[in-house]
Kinemage of the C-alpha trace (Angstrom):
@kinemage 1
@onewidth
@group {chain A} dominant
@subgroup {mainchain}
@vectorlist {calphas} color= white
{ca met a 1} P -120.983 -124.260 -68.840
{ca ala a 2} L -117.678 -124.799 -67.342
{ca asp a 3} L -117.271 -121.030 -66.913
{ca asp a 4} L -120.576 -120.834 -65.235
{ca gln a 5} L -119.597 -123.549 -62.970
{ca asn a 6} L -116.296 -121.855 -62.162
{ca lys a 7} L -118.022 -118.663 -61.113
{ca asn a 8} L -118.257 -117.875 -57.499
{ca pro a 9} L -121.528 -119.234 -56.227
{ca asn a 10} L -121.829 -116.158 -53.999
{ca glu a 11} L -122.006 -113.961 -57.098
{ca ala a 12} L -124.885 -115.981 -58.383
{ca asp a 13} L -126.663 -115.403 -55.171
{ca asp a 14} L -126.044 -111.605 -55.466
{ca asn a 15} L -127.708 -111.583 -59.001
{ca phe a 16} L -130.692 -113.493 -57.704
{ca gly a 17} L -130.467 -115.722 -60.832
{ca leu a 18} L -130.864 -112.834 -63.306
{ca pro a 19} L -128.680 -112.448 -66.391
{ca asp a 20} L -125.773 -109.973 -66.300
{ca ile a 21} L -126.534 -106.551 -67.728
{ca glu a 22} L -123.908 -104.125 -68.936
{ca tyr a 23} L -124.633 -100.499 -67.938
{ca lys a 24} L -122.943 -97.202 -68.515
{ca pro a 25} L -123.247 -94.260 -66.183
{ca ile a 26} L -125.108 -91.300 -67.494
{ca asp a 27} L -122.924 -88.336 -68.315
{ca arg a 28} L -124.874 -85.400 -66.988
{ca ala a 29} L -122.719 -83.006 -68.974
{ca glu a 30} L -124.035 -84.471 -72.230
{ca glu a 31} L -127.636 -84.239 -71.100
{ca ala a 32} L -127.475 -80.564 -70.205
{ca pro a 33} L -127.602 -78.575 -73.452
{ca ala a 34} L -126.333 -75.057 -73.583
{ca ala a 35} L -127.902 -72.398 -75.818
{ca thr a 36} L -125.653 -70.525 -78.207
{ca asp a 37} L -126.237 -68.183 -81.130
{ca gly a 38} L -125.770 -71.050 -83.605
{ca gly a 39} L -127.895 -73.632 -81.927
{ca trp a 40} L -127.707 -76.128 -79.206
{ca glu a 41} L -124.426 -77.423 -78.023
{ca thr a 42} L -123.177 -79.212 -74.997
{ca ala a 43} L -122.025 -76.934 -72.141
{ca glu a 44} L -119.292 -77.829 -69.796
{ca pro a 45} L -120.533 -79.039 -66.500
{ca glu a 46} L -120.504 -76.483 -63.759
{ca lys a 47} L -117.857 -77.217 -61.211
{ca arg a 48} L -119.127 -77.244 -57.738
{ca glu a 49} L -116.857 -76.739 -54.849
{ca glu a 50} L -117.434 -79.258 -52.218
{ca pro a 51} L -117.471 -77.750 -48.748
{ca val a 52} L -114.371 -78.525 -46.802
{ca arg a 53} L -115.240 -80.584 -43.882
{ca glu a 54} L -113.244 -79.692 -40.842
{ca ala a 55} L -112.030 -82.423 -38.678
{ca pro a 56} L -113.920 -82.505 -35.441
{ca lys a 57} L -112.073 -80.970 -32.562
{ca tyr a 58} L -111.831 -82.902 -29.412
{ca ser a 59} L -110.832 -81.454 -26.026
{ca tyr a 60} L -109.675 -83.500 -23.091
{ca thr a 61} L -110.513 -82.389 -19.614
{ca pro a 62} L -108.660 -84.410 -17.025
{ca pro a 63} L -110.724 -85.498 -14.117
{ca glu a 64} L -110.384 -83.327 -11.024
{ca glu a 65} L -108.350 -84.924 -8.337
{ca pro a 66} L -109.112 -84.200 -4.679
{ca ser a 67} L -106.844 -81.410 -3.308
{ca ser a 68} L -103.939 -82.655 -1.207
{ca lys a 69} L -103.422 -81.388 2.357
{ca ala a 70} L -99.690 -82.071 2.224
{ca pro a 71} L -98.647 -78.401 1.526
{ca leu a 72} L -100.740 -77.203 4.470
{ca ile a 73} L -99.229 -79.802 6.790
{ca ile a 74} L -95.720 -79.004 5.564
{ca gly a 75} L -96.362 -75.275 6.085
{ca leu a 76} L -97.601 -75.898 9.625
{ca ile a 77} L -94.544 -78.014 10.406
{ca ile a 78} L -92.213 -75.316 9.045
{ca gly a 79} L -94.061 -72.635 11.067
{ca val a 80} L -93.743 -74.697 14.252
{ca ile a 81} L -90.043 -75.244 13.593
{ca val a 82} L -89.509 -71.521 13.007
{ca leu a 83} L -91.393 -70.596 16.196
{ca leu a 84} L -89.463 -73.169 18.204
{ca ala a 85} L -86.159 -71.920 16.791
{ca ala a 86} L -87.124 -68.312 17.603
{ca phe a 87} L -88.123 -69.373 21.152
{ca leu a 88} L -84.819 -71.183 21.708
{ca ile a 89} L -82.776 -68.320 20.247
{ca tyr a 90} L -84.554 -65.763 22.431
{ca phe a 91} L -84.339 -67.677 25.720
{ca tyr a 92} L -80.867 -69.125 25.225
{ca val a 93} L -79.105 -66.398 23.223
{ca ile a 94} L -80.872 -63.030 23.180
{ca lys a 95} L -82.268 -62.984 26.735
{ca pro a 96} L -79.010 -64.089 28.446
{ca asp a 97} L -77.132 -61.484 26.424
{ca gln a 98} L -79.629 -58.786 27.459
{ca glu a 99} L -79.360 -59.845 31.114
{ca arg a 100} L -75.571 -59.810 30.900
{ca lys a 101} L -75.585 -56.326 29.393
{ca glu a 102} L -78.083 -55.078 32.015
{ca lys a 103} L -75.959 -56.527 34.822
{ca ala a 104} L -72.841 -54.935 33.380
{ca arg a 105} L -74.677 -51.600 33.092
{ca ile a 106} L -75.840 -51.749 36.717
{ca glu a 107} L -72.362 -52.690 37.942
{ca ala a 108} L -70.836 -49.863 35.916
{ca ala a 109} L -73.388 -47.395 37.333
{ca glu a 110} L -72.698 -48.556 40.907
{ca lys a 111} L -68.942 -48.367 40.361
{ca lys a 112} L -69.284 -44.865 38.940
{ca lys a 113} L -71.396 -43.874 41.955
{ca arg a 114} L -68.763 -45.245 44.348
{ca asp a 115} L -65.978 -43.532 42.433
{ca asp a 116} L -67.878 -40.233 42.437
{ca glu a 117} L -68.504 -40.522 46.186
{ca ala a 118} L -64.846 -41.342 46.856
{ca ala a 119} L -63.760 -38.418 44.670
{ca arg a 120} L -66.177 -36.113 46.507
{ca leu a 121} L -64.859 -37.194 49.906
{ca ala a 122} L -61.293 -36.780 48.682
{ca arg a 123} L -62.085 -33.258 47.464
{ca glu a 124} L -63.733 -32.402 50.774
{ca gln a 125} L -60.785 -33.756 52.743
{ca ala a 126} L -58.331 -31.906 50.547
{ca glu a 127} L -60.334 -28.705 50.944
{ca ala a 128} L -60.520 -29.152 54.726
{ca glu a 129} L -56.765 -29.796 54.882
{ca arg a 130} L -56.093 -26.742 52.753
{ca lys a 131} L -58.232 -24.553 54.991
{ca arg a 132} L -56.558 -25.973 58.091
{ca lys a 133} L -53.118 -25.206 56.728
{ca glu a 134} L -54.201 -21.750 55.698
{ca ala a 135} L -55.602 -21.168 59.194
{ca glu a 136} L -52.383 -22.386 60.775
{ca glu a 137} L -50.326 -20.223 58.478
{ca ala a 138} L -52.547 -17.245 59.185
{ca glu a 139} L -52.299 -17.921 62.883
{ca lys a 140} L -48.526 -17.974 62.638
{ca asn a 141} L -48.418 -14.771 60.688
{ca lys a 142} L -51.201 -13.177 62.640
{ca ile a 143} L -50.275 -10.102 64.613
{ca pro a 144} L -52.233 -10.404 67.819
{ca pro a 145} L -53.927 -7.308 69.164
{ca ala a 146} L -51.885 -5.491 71.740
{ca gly a 147} L -52.583 -6.578 75.255
{ca thr a 148} L -53.660 -4.047 77.839
{ca ile a 149} L -51.460 -2.893 80.710
{ca glu a 150} L -53.183 -1.922 83.885
{ca thr a 151} L -51.515 -0.579 87.065
{ca leu a 152} L -53.473 -1.357 90.194
{ca ser a 153} L -53.796 1.432 92.745
{ca ala a 154} L -55.716 -0.303 95.552
{ca arg a 155} L -56.032 -3.776 96.899
{ca thr a 156} L -58.908 -5.901 95.535
{ca gln a 157} L -58.724 -9.013 97.732
{ca arg a 158} L -58.412 -11.199 94.615
{ca tyr a 159} L -55.856 -13.871 93.726
{ca tyr a 160} L -53.376 -12.961 90.941
{ca val a 161} L -51.158 -15.183 88.800
{ca val a 162} L -47.727 -13.493 88.855
{ca val a 163} L -45.156 -14.064 86.098
{ca ala a 164} L -42.415 -11.623 87.174
{ca ser a 165} L -41.335 -9.286 90.002
{ca ala a 166} L -38.686 -6.610 90.324
{ca val a 167} L -37.664 -3.767 92.621
{ca asp a 168} L -37.431 -1.454 89.635
{ca gly a 169} L -40.839 -0.638 88.298
{ca asp a 170} L -39.380 0.227 84.889
{ca leu a 171} L -38.200 -3.345 84.407
{ca ile a 172} L -41.693 -4.627 85.155
{ca met a 173} L -43.143 -2.115 82.704
{ca asp a 174} L -40.734 -3.233 79.981
{ca arg a 175} L -41.825 -6.831 80.524
{ca ala a 176} L -45.458 -5.784 80.414
{ca lys a 177} L -44.930 -4.017 77.104
{ca lys a 178} L -43.290 -7.064 75.563
{ca met a 179} L -46.189 -9.198 76.679
{ca ser a 180} L -48.632 -6.636 75.372
{ca ala a 181} L -46.984 -6.806 71.931
{ca ser a 182} L -47.665 -10.555 71.973
{ca gly a 183} L -51.310 -9.932 72.756
{ca val a 184} L -51.108 -10.724 76.448
{ca ser a 185} L -52.811 -8.345 78.820
{ca ser a 186} L -51.219 -7.776 82.224
{ca lys a 187} L -51.637 -5.919 85.440
{ca val a 188} L -48.880 -4.214 87.431
{ca ile a 189} L -49.144 -4.690 91.221
{ca pro a 190} L -47.259 -1.969 93.090
{ca pro a 191} L -45.298 -2.767 96.294
{ca phe a 192} L -47.483 -3.350 99.314
{ca gly a 193} L -46.940 -4.466 102.907
{ca lys a 194} L -43.381 -5.274 103.781
{ca trp a 195} L -42.486 -6.218 100.197
{ca lys a 196} L -40.885 -3.551 98.009
{ca phe a 197} L -41.333 -5.401 94.732
{ca tyr a 198} L -43.374 -4.570 91.675
{ca arg a 199} L -45.204 -7.634 90.401
{ca leu a 200} L -46.598 -8.402 86.935
{ca ala a 201} L -49.810 -10.513 86.891
{ca ile a 202} L -51.490 -12.072 83.830
{ca ala a 203} L -54.831 -13.064 85.414
{ca asp a 204} L -56.859 -12.817 88.606
{ca phe a 205} L -59.511 -15.051 90.199
{ca asp a 206} L -61.881 -15.157 93.142
{ca thr a 207} L -60.275 -18.233 94.694
{ca phe a 208} L -56.742 -19.470 95.172
{ca ala a 209} L -57.549 -22.852 93.607
{ca asn a 210} L -58.705 -21.321 90.344
{ca ala a 211} L -55.702 -19.046 90.213
{ca gln a 212} L -53.312 -21.941 90.868
{ca ala a 213} L -54.928 -24.100 88.203
{ca his a 214} L -54.505 -21.326 85.672
{ca ala a 215} L -50.882 -20.863 86.703
{ca asp a 216} L -50.212 -24.577 86.212
{ca ser a 217} L -51.770 -24.486 82.731
{ca lys a 218} L -49.521 -21.603 81.661
{ca lys a 219} L -46.220 -23.025 82.899
{ca ala a 220} L -45.588 -24.847 79.644
{ca glu a 221} L -45.975 -21.587 77.754
{ca leu a 222} L -44.498 -19.044 80.155
{ca gly a 223} L -42.158 -21.171 82.272
{ca asn a 224} L -42.283 -22.599 85.762
{ca asp a 225} L -41.748 -19.234 87.525
{ca leu a 226} L -45.451 -18.565 88.071
{ca trp a 227} L -47.051 -18.191 91.479
{ca val a 228} L -50.224 -16.862 93.096
{ca ile a 229} L -50.556 -13.967 95.475
{ca arg a 230} L -53.512 -12.225 97.016
{ca tyr a 231} L -53.682 -8.469 96.583
């Protein structure tokens, strides 16, 4: 009684007040007979392979976060900075350098043009000076054509510029020939009136004034012994 009292009252409640019964599990291997040639005997239980249960696979999909506009804003800021830097470099570095080079090119072209013009003028002046010297040299070495000698036979009522006179006609002729070799033409005036002199004239004019003016112009070349007579 004491044992019954010491038992857990909860166990008594589980048996619902019924007496304890001993039981033995049925061995299914003993119940299943196997036929053999000699009679019935117990066959070994067939082993069944339990299917392997795979552990369930779980996949985690993180919730989608709203896309950030920060990369776009950063890209726009970088693009603006690059454009501003390119603008500043062009207007403060590249453009002034191009203008400086263009100005230097124009100045060099103008200087070359001035130098070419000065060189051209110098060549022209040198050529003109060379021709002038050649003309002067040719004039010095030039043999003038022989002047003509004419002996007058009758009076002409003209005014003659006389450079020499002599009683001997041969002397006047010698002077005329010398002048002719220098390219000066002359006229021999024979003696007339009360004068017995041969005269050598280099020019004749209609009036005394013109003849005297010519005589004055030739004094530096032929000497002061020039006078005018009418023949």
